[in-house]
N, C-alpha and C positions, 0 to 999 in steps of 0.2 A: 351324725354329732349326737353327739348327748346332750339329753336337758339338762345336765349336771351343772351347776354355774361356777367360772374359774377353769374350767375347764380346757386346755386347748384342744385346737383344730388337728385331725391329723393331717399338719403339712405337706403339701403336696396334692391336696384334696379339695381345703373350702378355702384356701387362699390360692389367687391364680395369677395373682401378676407381680411378685416375689422378686428378688436378681438374676437375673439369667447373662450368659456371657454374652458378647457382639455376636460371634456365630448364634447363638442362639442352644450349646451345648453344657451349659454350663449344669452339671449336677445340683440337683435340688434339694434340700436339706431334709434325713433321711426322718420319715413318718415317724410316728410316736402319739402319744394320746389315748384316750379312749377306748378311738377306734380302730386302734390298733388292736388295745386290752383283748375289745372284744373278739375283733377275728384268731388273735392267741387263744382266745377262753374253748374257740366254737373249733380249734386244727385239730383237735382227739378227741372225736366223742364227740365231738360238737357240743351247743351250750350245757346241756341237761345233765353231762355227763361227769359221775361222782368223782369228787378228787381221792386220789393214790395218797394212804399213808396221813400220818398227824405229827403234832406237835412241828415248831420253830422249824426241823432239818426239813420236813417237808415243805413246808411254806416258802421255805427259800427253794427250794432245787422246783417247786410249781413255779416260781416268778423269775427263776432265773432266763429261760429263753423271753420275757416281754417284758415292755417297754413302759413301764412301770415308772411315775417321776419320780427321781432322784436326785435328795437335795445332798446339796453341802456346803457348812458356810464357810463361806470367802474370810470373818475375817480370823482363821485359825493362820492366815497369812501372813496377817499385821503379824499378829499376835506372833510368830516364827521370827521375824523382823527383830521385834524388840526384845526376845530371847539370843538369840544369837550374836546381841550386843554386850552379852558374857564369856561369847569365848575368847579363847586365845587366838594369837596370830596363828600361834601350831596349826590348827585345823582349818584353816584359808586356805591351803590347798588342796585339801581331801575337798572342801563343801563348792569350792570357783568349779570342781568338776562334776559336780550333781546338778547348776544350774541350768537348766536352758531356758533359753530369749526365744522370740518370736524375728523373724524377717525385717529391719527397722525398713525394707523397700515398700512393706506392706502396708503401713501409714499413711494416711492420705496427707495428699502436700494443701490441700484445703482447708484447713483447720482454723478453730478461733486462736487470737493474739495471747502468748501467753502472758499472765501474769506479772506485773513490774513491780520490783521490790522498790521500797523508800531508802533513805538513804540511810536508814539503820540498818539495810540488809534482808528487811523481813520481808516475806510470800508466802501467800496461800500454798499451798500442795494438793492435788487434786488425783486421785486415785481410785482408778477403778476395780473390784474386788471382786472376782471368777469365779464359783463354784464348777467344776465339770465334772460333769458324771459320763469321762471318757470310759469305756467299755475296753480300751486296751489294757495290758499287764495284766497288774492283777484284781483290778479295780470289782472286775465280775464276780470276783469271790466274797465281796463285802455287795453286793445288791446289786451291781452296775451294769447286769447282764448281760449279753455272750454275742451280741451284735457290736457290729462297725458303728466308727461313728462318735461323736460327745455335743451336747445342749450346754447350754447354761444356764440353768435351769434358778441358779440364786446368781442375781447380780446388782453390787450396792455402789453405788459411785460415795471413797469417804473424802468430804472435804473436811481437811486439814486447815485452819486456821493462822494466818500470820502469823498471830503469837505464839503460838503453837501450842495456846493453853487449852483449847477448844479443839469438836472437830464434831461431826455430824454425819452420818451414813444413808444416806438416801438409796430407799430397796426400790427398786424395776422392776415392775411386776413381769414375768414373763411372758405372757401372751401378751400383752399391752399392742398393739395394732401402730407401728412408727414407718417411718419413710429408712429405710436400710440406701447408704450411697453405697457407690461403685468400691468395692474391694479384691482386692488378689487373691489367688485362688494357686493348689498349691502348683499348677503347672505351667505359673506366670503369667494369666489371662485376668481379665477384669471383667468384674460382672457390670451390667446396667445399672446393676440397685433397683428399688422400687420397695412398694407395701406391704408390708407382711409381720410376722409375730416378731418382739422384739428378742426373743431366746433362739429365730432363724438366724442371724445376723452370727450365730458363733458356730451354726454346720454348714455355714458355706462350703463347699471344698470337699465337704463327707469324707475328711479324718479324723483319726481316733485323737488327736492332738485337740481339737477343733481351730479355730481359727480367731483369738482373742484380738487381732488387730483390725479385723472388722466389726466387731464389739465393738473396739475403740472407735471407731473412723462414725459405726453409729449412736454412739453418745454423741461425741462432739455434735454429729449433727442437731442431733435430738434437743440440747440443754446448750450449744454456742460456750458451754465451757471448755477450757483447755484439758486436757487429759496428761497429766506430767507422765503417772506410773501406771503400768497393768500388770494384777497379779494373777494368777490363775491357780488354784489349788485343787486335789481331787481328791478322789477315797482315800486312799494310802497317805496324804499327806493328813489331810483329817481325823482319820481313825491314831494314827501317831504320836496327834499334836493332844487328842485328849487323853489316850492312855497316859503320855508325859507329864501331865499336870495333875493326876492320880483322878481325873471325873473331872465334870462341870456338873453345878449342885444347877439342876431344871424342876418347873413344877407342871402338874399335869390337873386340870381340873376335873376327869373323868380317868379310868381307866383302858387302857386302849391291848386292844389282843390282834393277837394275829392276821386275824380277816379284818382288822382295819387297815393295817401294812398291807394287807397283799386281799383287795378287795374278793381277786379271781379264785382264792383259797375255797368260796362259796361256803363258809361256815364262819366261826367265832373263834374256836382256833384256843388258843394256849394263852395265860396271860403274857404280856411282856411289856408293858412300862406300867405301874398299879397310881393310880391319884393318888396325888400330894407331890407334896417335896421327895424328891430323889438326886440321885448322883448317878452320874452313866459315863461312860466308856468306849471307845470304839464300836462295835454294831450298835451297839441300844442308845450312843449319842446321834449315831447315821440314823436308828429310827424314829427318835422325836425328832428331828430337824428336819427329815422329806416328807414326815406324819402330816397327811392331810384329808384321810374318810377317817371318820368315827366322833369325830369332834368339830362342834358348831358346825357349819354351814357348810363341811367339805370345800372350801375353796383356797385359792393360792392364797389370797388374804391374810386367811389364819393362819397360816403354814409360815407368812413371812413373819407376820407379832412373833412366832413362837420361835423365829430362825434369830429376831431380834434380840428377845429375851434371851437364848444363848449364847449368839455373841455380847451379850453386857453381860451375862454373868462369867465367860470363860476370860475377858478383858480385867473385869472386876478381881480375881483369883490372880492373873498375874499379874495384876498392879501391884493385891497384896501381899503376896506370898515369895512372888517370884521363885527360879528355879536353883536347885543345886548343881557343881558340875559334873554330878554324877549322871543327874539327868539331860544336861545341855546336851551333852556330846552325840548324845543318838537320838534325839530330839531334831535336832538343826540336821542329821545326818538322814534322818529320814524325811521329815518334812521337803526340806531341797532339793530330794530325788523328785520328789512331785510337784515340785514349781515349776512353772514357765511364767518368765517375768517379760518385761518390755529392753530394749536392749540399756536402757538408764538403770536397769538394777540388777544386771548380766553380770554380777563378781562378788565378793564375801565381804567384800570393803565398801561397795558400792550399798552393799545392804544392810552392816552394819552402819554406815553414815543416817540412811533413810529413817530404824529402829531407833535410832537415839534423840532422833527427832520428835517423836512421839514420845517421851517417860515424863514430859512434864501436866498430859493432860488429865484434870482431874475426871474423875468416873462422873462426879455428878455436870461435869459439860461436855461431855462424850452423848452426843443422842444419835436417836434411830428413830429417821419419820417413810410412810412410803409415801411416793410423789402421786400428787391428788389424781385419782381415776376414778371412771362410775364403768360400770358393766353397760355394754353395747346393745341395744334392744336388736337387730339384725341379727347378734348370733351368742355366744356365750362367753367372746373374748372380752376384752378390755381398751376406751379411749382413756388418753392423761386429758385432763380438766383442763381447760381452758378459760378464764385466764391466769386461774390459782397454779397448774404447776410452772405457768413463766414466771410468776410472780417468787416461788421458790428458788429458780436457776436464777433470777436478778437481785436474789437476797445473797446465794453464792460468789457470785459475780464481786457484789458489792464487799464482800466478807463478812455480814452479819450476820451475828446469831439469830435463831430461831424467833428469840425475842427479840430480834432488833437492838443487841449490843454490834456497837463497833470494834469487831477484832483484828485490824490491821497491821496489829502488831505496835498502836501505838498507845495501850494501856499503861498504867502506871502500875509496878509493882506493892505501889504504897499508896493510900488516899492522899491528894494534896491535902497540905495546911488550912486549916480555914481560913486564911486570909488568900487562898489561892483560889479558895471557891468564892470566897465574896471581894473582887480586887476593892483597894481603896481609887482614892485618886490617885493622880501621879504626882510624887515627893520631889523635891530639889535634885536634879542628877548628880553623883557622888565623883568627888573631885579627887579620886585616894590617888597614889602617883601608880603607874603600871605597875606588877608585877612583875619580879624580878626572872620567875621562870628559872629556878634554880631550883634544888632540892629542896630547901626549904618550904614551900608550895607543898610538896608529898603528903604533910604532915594536913593537910586541911581537907578536908571529906565533904565533898558536893556532890547534891543531889539535882538530877535537871528533869523539868517537865517543860512539856508543850502549852503552851496557853494559845496557839492559835490554829485555826484549819488548814495550816500548811504541815505536809506530812515529813517528818524525818529532821524538822529542825531541832530536837533534843538531840538525837544522836549527832548531828553539826556541833552542836555549845558542844557536850562532850569531848568533841574531839578536841577543840579550840582549844581545850582546860586542860586536855592532857598533853596538851603539844605544850602548855605552859606549866608541867610535872602536877599539877593537881592531881589529885585522887577523884576522878571524875567518873559516875556511873549515871547512866541514860534512865528515867524512872518509868516515863512515858509520858501519856497525856492528864493535862491538870485539870481541873475538878472543870472549870472555864476555860472556854477557848475565843471569849472577847479581850484579850489584855493589848491594849495597845501597845504600850514599853516595858520592859524588859524588867522585872519582877527577881530581887535579891532579900533572903530574908537569912536571918540568921538564932541561934537559939540564944540561952541565957551563957557568957563569954564568948562569943563566936563576933560582937561588931566589925572587930578588926581584920580578920579574915574575911569577915564578909565586903567587906571597903576593897579588900585586896583580889576578891572576886572579879566585883563591880568594875573598877578599871577594864576588864576586859570586854565588857559589855558597854561603850561610852553611850552617856544618857540614861541608863537604869537606873530605878530606883529601889533605895536602900531600905528597909524597914525589918526590925523586931516580928519575928514568929514566934510560935506558941510548936514547931519541931527545933529537937538536937540541932546541932550542926551549921550547915549554911547549903541553902534551897535555891536556886537558879529555875526561874518561871521565864524564857521567852516570851517575848512580845512580838506585835507586828512591825515592829522596828528592827528586828532581829533579822526577820523573813523577808522584809526590804532588802536588808541589807547585804543579803545572802540569796540574790535572786530571786525569791520568790513572789509574789502582787500578794501581798497581805492579804490575809480571808479566801487565798484562793487553794484548794487542796489539788498539791502535784507530787508525782511521785521519784523517783531517784533518776528517771529518764524524762522529766518533764510532761509527764504525760498525766492528764486528770483524769484522776480515781471517781468510779464510776455511782452516779448519785444513788443519791437512800434511795434505796426502792419501795415500794409499797410496804406495808403489813402484811406479812399474811394469814391468810384467814384462818379463823377458830378452828377448821375442819383438820389444818395441815396442825398448827400450833397443840392440840389437845390430845392429838393422839401419838406426840411423840412419846418417847422414850428415851429417860436417861440408864445412863450402865448399873446405874445404884438404887434403880425404882429394886419396888417387890418384884421379887422372880413371878411370883403367882398370880402377877397382876399382866391383863390384857393380852392373854394369850391366847386368844381366839376370837375369832369376828363368824355373828352370826348365829341363828339358831343349831340346838342340837347339842350343845355342853358348852 
């Protein structure tokens, strides 16, 4: 075992209690890491044998047979999903034939519950993004090596909040020791499970395609969070993505040489990536995201920070510039050939629907953070830190952002009026006649807010107004959740319209407000009349929403990266640059 921190042990050597089949014949995940690098170095002429050749070609050739850690940024998969949203239906048949999905029977039956949608249909989505260093296909030409099998050296749990305006990607350290549950093998048998490195889950079974279902089962076991979709992307998909967008802007605090990318070269070699800002694609992009040595303390932690910076830069570029139709088709074709997805995303239509659901996420509200971790004292691997990591999982379950915002889908698109923020005492109930429910009401525009803690009330009130032919829009959560009585506010010249609207809400108060048009803020009286206990958060199916989680520690929040942060900031860890 190397003394280098952050380096995984060679699986099958240092960890003895990993998953096994019931009959004890399960193939162990294939070996890798520095132990094998040493063996590879000593295989030809011994440790001190001089390298042959020079330059990057020689460096690549020298490292081909070795299992150096290869990184691939899984966010490229999510980017592809957004981009194919612009593709016409004519190419769907072609894309459908490209997409591969894994066996639904390999997904565990003992799973966390699905998130419940509220009455407005809002629910969060959890997506497991896996970067595969598979040696199959043409991946070895891009640095994947020549041996069989695959590892998941990059794994991110992407939580898209129910409002679909916020998202957070949680990086899972590949060498964190976790409990891997029973997983299905290619031969149909199931392992017994056991404690092992997190990235060993993807290697269970030893196939070039990896075992994404096992990684999904493991994430659900570790987090208690239901994974809605899993996406695996390999080197080819990543390379095609970066080329199609015309490169991705990155930044390095120091220059990187061939010997940094391949330490087994035993010399500095030529410059590969200069210091400072630059644009990379293809092989250079792969060099950047898999880079560990020669920067910081050489650990996976620093590498994950650079991957997060890369994903932020890639997402920002896609959001800002998009792609022309000329670039879109080759991108979608190449990327989908390199994707493996869960059965729920196994067609171009499903990918399109998911991609469209991400389009309203603002780059400042797209965050990246690493699961709370610490180095183990007994080896160079990692433990997830309790209770900090559990607070992070609880935060996601409650659909709270890292800074504690409620993103359950009840936020308003615009702030409530001043009167909504400071509700006055209830006034006398309106005695206006009931609305006619005819087309005359279509000219009356109504914004509906929820003034209680009961989820979905704004949507219910909006539906009732629409049924009476009003032009109603759900605006979200009011600034206060303590309304006892439904409030109807109106702007200049809108009093008569407000009274027509108030007739839909018996006992509602009617007051002049500062906003134009008519505003409805439903109160606890409306909640009680619609089957919800006043002040009790409920979902569409009556399920109680999770309690407000404990605040996250500053070790998590201070380390978070927004996608619009400076690309040169927070790209390394530890000493050494």
